[in-house]
N, C-alpha and C positions, 0 to 999 in steps of 0.2 A: 824240704825240711819240715818236720812236724812242728805244731805250735809249742809242744812241750820242749822239744830240742831247742827251738828258737829262744824261748824264755830262759832256759838254763844257760844258753850261750851268752845272753845278756848279763845274767847274774854272775857268770864266771868272769866276764870282762870287768864288771864292777868290783868283784873280789880281788882280781889281779891288780887293778889300779889302787885299791885301798891298801893292800898288804905289800905290794912290791915297791911302793913309793912312800914309805912311812915318814920321810924327811921333807916332804913337800909343804909342811905346815908353815904358814906365814909367821915370822917373828913379830911378836907384839909385846908391849910393855904391861898390858893388863887384859883381863878376860872377864866375861860375864858368868857369874855363878848363880844359878837359880836353885832355891831350896823347894823341894816338892813336899807338899803337906802329907803327913802320915796319918794312918788310922790304926787304932788299937795299940798305940805306943807313941813315943816321942824321941827326938834326938836333939843334941846340942852340938853346935859347931864352934870351935875355938881356933883362932880368933873369930869373933862374930863377923858375919857377912854384912857389909854396909847396905843401907837401904836401897841404893841403886844397883847392888849386886856386882859392882866392879871391884875386882881383886887384883893386886899386882902379880905379875908373872913370877913364878917361883915360890909363892907363898905356900907354906905347909899348913893344911887344915887338919885338925883332929876332930873326928865325928864320933860321938858317943851316943848309943841308942839304949832306950829303956822300954820294955814292954809293959802294957797294962795287965791287970789281973786276968788270968784265963788265956793269955797269949804269950807267944815266944818269938824271939827275933828270928826272922828268916834270913835277912841280909841287909847290911849297909851297902849302898851302891852309888856309883856315878855313871852317867851316860853322856856320850858325845857323838857327833855326826861322823859317819864312816861305815865301811863294810858293805857287803852286798845287799843288806836289808835296810840301810839308811842310818841306823844307829848301832853303836857298840856299848856294852855295859861292862864295868869292872865291879866285882862284888867281893865283900868280905863277910864271913859268917861268924866273926868275932864281934863282941859288943863295942869295940873301938876300932876305927879305921883311920889311917893317915892318908891324905890326898895332897899331892903337889899340883898346884894349879899351873897348867901349861897350855890350856885351851878353854874355849867356852864349854861349860858342862852343867848338867842338872844333877843334883845329889839328893839322896833321901834314904829312908829306911822302910823296910817292909816287915810286917809281923803276921804270924799265922796262929790259928787256934792250937792250944796245947794238945787237944785230942789227936792232932796229926803227928805230933812228935814226942809226946811224953813217954811213950813206951818203946821208943826207938833208940838204939845206939847208932849214932851216925859217925862214920869214919871218913874223913876227906883225904883225897890226894895220895892214895896208895900207888906207888910207882911200880909198873910191871915190866917196863922195857925202856931202853934209850937208844933207838935205832938212828936217831938224827938229833937235831938241835933241841927239839922239844921233848921233855920227859913225858912218856905215856903213862897215864894214871887212871884210876877209877875211884869212885866213892861207894861206900857200903851203907845200906840202910837195913839194920838187923834188929828184929824184935828182941827186947830184953828177955833173957832166958831161952833164946832159940836153941834148938837141938835137932840137927838133921832135917831141917825144913827144906822143901824144894826151893830152888833159886831161880830168880828172874834176872836176866842180863839185858840191859837197855843200851842201845846204840843211838846216839844223838844224830840229828840231821843238821842241815846247813849247807847244802850243795857241795858236800865233800870238801868245803873250803872255808868254813866258818863255824863258830860255836865250840863248846866243849861239854864235858859231862854235866856241868852245873845246870844246863838248860832243861835237863830231864828230871830234876829233883821233885817237881810237883807230881809227875807220874810215879816216880819211885816211892814217894810217901803214900800215895793212894794204894799202890800195890802191896805195901808192907804194913799198913796201919792195922790190919785185922790179925796180925801175928801168924799168918799162914805162909809167908814167903820171906826169904832173905833176898834183898834186891841190890844189884850192882849196876851202877851207871858208868859206862866206860868212855874213854877218849881214844882218839887214833890220829895218825898223821893227816894233815891236809894234802890235797892233791898238788902235783907239780912242785913249785918252789915256794908255796905260800906260807910254809913254816919257817922260811929262811934257810932251808937246807940247800947246800951247794948242788947236790945231785937231785934232780927232779924225782918226786915220788909218783909212782904209777898206781893205777886203781887196784891191781892185784896186791900191792903192798899194804894198802889200807885194809883189804880183806885179811891179809896175814896178821895185821895188828889185832884185828878182832879175834882171830884164832889164838893169838898169843895171850890176849887178855883172858880168854876162856880157860886156857891151860893154866895160867897163873892163879885164877880164881879157884879152879878145881884143886890145885895144890894147897891152897890156904883156906878152903871152904870151911873146914871144921872150926877154925879160929873164930868165925863169925856165926856159927850155928847152922851152916848150910850143908846140904847133901850134894857132894860133887858129882853124883851120878843121876841127878834129877834136875834138869835145866829147861827153862823156857827162855826163848830169845824174842826180843821185840825191839822196835826202833821206828822212827818216823822219817819220811822223805828220804834223804840220802841214807839215813839210818834204817829205813825200811829196806832199801837195797842191801845194805850190809848185814842186817839181821837175817834176811832171807838167804843171803850168801852163806852165813854161818850155818843155817839149817840144812841147806841142800847141797852146798859145795864142799862140806867137810869130808866127803869121800875122796876128794882130790888132794887132801893133805899128803905131802910126801917130800922126799929129798931129791927128786929128779930135776929140779929147777923149773922155772916158769918161762917157757918159750925159748930156752937155751938150746935144747935139742928139738929137732923138727917134730911137731905134733905132740910134744910133752909139755903139759901145763899142770904143775903141782905146787900147791901152796906150802910154804915153809913158815910156820907160826913165828912171830917176832920173839916170842919167849918159849923156851923148851925147858921143862923142869929138869934139874940135874939128875943124871942117871937114867933118864927116859929116852927111849928110841922114838924116832918119828912115827913108826908104826904103832907104838903104844899110845902116843899122843892122839893120833888119828882115831884109833879104835875107841879110846875113852871118850873123846868129844862126840863121835858119832853115836855111841851108845847112850850118852848123857842127855843130848838134846831131844826132848820128847815132844815139844810143841813150839809153834812160832806164831808171832803176831806182828807181821810187817805192815805198818800203817802208811797209807798213801805214798807208797814207794814206787821205784822204777825197777823193773826186773829184766830188761833187755838192754844191752849196751847201745842198741840203735837209738834209744831214747835219751842217752846222755853222752853222745859222741864228743861234744865240745870239751869234755873233761879228759879225753883219752888221746894220747899221742900215737899209740899203736894203731895200725890199720888192718893187720891181717885177721882174717875171719876166725882163725883158731883162737887167737887171743880174745877177741870180742865174745865168742861163745863161752870161753872159759870163765869170764867174769859175769856171765848172764845167768841168774838163777833159773829163768824160764827154760833154759836148755838142759837142765840137769835135775829136774824133779824126778825123784825115784818112784817106782811103783809101790803102792801101799803093801803089796804082797812081799816086797823085799824089805821095805822100811817105812813104817807109818810115821808121818809127821803132820798132825792136824794143824790147820792154819785158821787163825782169827784175823780178819782183815776189815779195816774201816777206811772210808774216804768220804770227805764232805761233798755234797752235791754242788756247792759253789766253789769248789777248788779249781781255779783256772790254771794252776801250775802242773798238777798231775791229774790228767783227765781220766774219765772212766775208760776210754779206749786204750789208755796206756796200761791200766791195771788189769783189764779183763782178760787178755791173753794168758797171764799168769794164773788167774783164777780158773780159766778153762783148762789149762794144762794140768793143774792140780786135780781137778775133777776127772779128767781123762785117765790120770794115773791112779784113780781110786782113793785119793786122799780126802779126808774130811775137811770141808771148808765152810766157815761161816763168814759170809761177805756182806757187810753192812754199808749202805749209803746213808750218811748222816745228813738229814734234811737241814739246809740252811748253813751248814758249816763250810768254811773255807779251808785253806791250807794251814798246817802246823798247829792244830788246836791242842796237841799234847805238850806244846812248849810251855815253859814257865820262865818269865822274865819279870823284872821289877816294875815295868810300866803297867799302868792301870788297865789298858786295853787288852794286853796279852793275858793278864791274870783274870780278867772278866771272861775272856774267851775260854780259858781253861776251865773256869768254874761252870760255864754253860755247857760245854761239850766234853772237855777232857775228863772231868770228874765222873759223869755218868757212863762214859764209854770206857773209862778205866775199870769201872765196876763190872761192865760186861766182859771186858777182857779177862779180868780176874776170875769171873764165873766160868769162862771157857777153860782157863788154866785148871780151875778146880775140877772140871769134868775129866781132866787127864790125871791129875795128881791125887785127888780126893774122891775117887769113885765110891 
């Protein structure tokens, strides 16, 4: 077992414990509520938190946030222990949030510079499909006055078993802020039963969710000022795998089923526009995706086997982007790829075979090793450390990613 596979197996075990057993919380009469100091704004909690922070269980808190001049509210939030990464966050993008105290938690509010958001129309929670218990949705970051701009579709990471589209909003804002792209940040089902679905979700279905989101976005692109036939896809970690899958596995979209017939593996998008055939959806997605930027991702099923119940090689190959890179003579799909030199989760040896295969197929590749960076530096969470990491690494390498996209869409 490789080190990457071992680490992902541990993360999956943590995720399964956290999400499969939500009722294991000890019943208490009171909990500790800690208020996190804010910068560039303030917030008020009602009723006020006592000096010792001890609040009776079931108390409903109302948190109201106000930004200082030159800043806007990013989110009111609270965090608590749990999940594969140690903590979970619940966020609200409205100036008032109600929180029922049922566990120890930290609460606060985060503010961002107006320059990041003042020229954006942000639309949250557009539902594109309901294949299971969780509605699948995306957020839109559209420059005001946008008209037929190229689109960037972001797929979040989290070990295929945590997070949602909100964690990519920092990257979305960076890519959209210069008014050259309409950016969509999408969600998808979690693997196995982690969404609470009775039937376990398989990896190919998560890929089908990504294709469904793209089909829905293409259908509604003009509403947000986007061009449905000019798309860049990006994502980090698990989202790196899923965005690479969108780029190179779209030729396998079809209605033949996935592994039902011997040797036939075809992805059926979770959403199909009304009146469109599967062939039309496949053709349009293939033609629209012009460039990919899968960041610190995994591209062979051999590197994430703990998440896969199926064992036959045909299935494993079908969900592995490295096995389906097209020749540039047939279909050019330039790749921008980054990985931190201190990333102990997705190692250079894991990424390199995909880079090499892209080069062997004649594809343009810009592959960057970010000195000093660890894993998940494109994530945006309310905690100070994550935001500092994003500022240090995410912001400059988002700019490099956008420059690469520009070389495709703005020659």
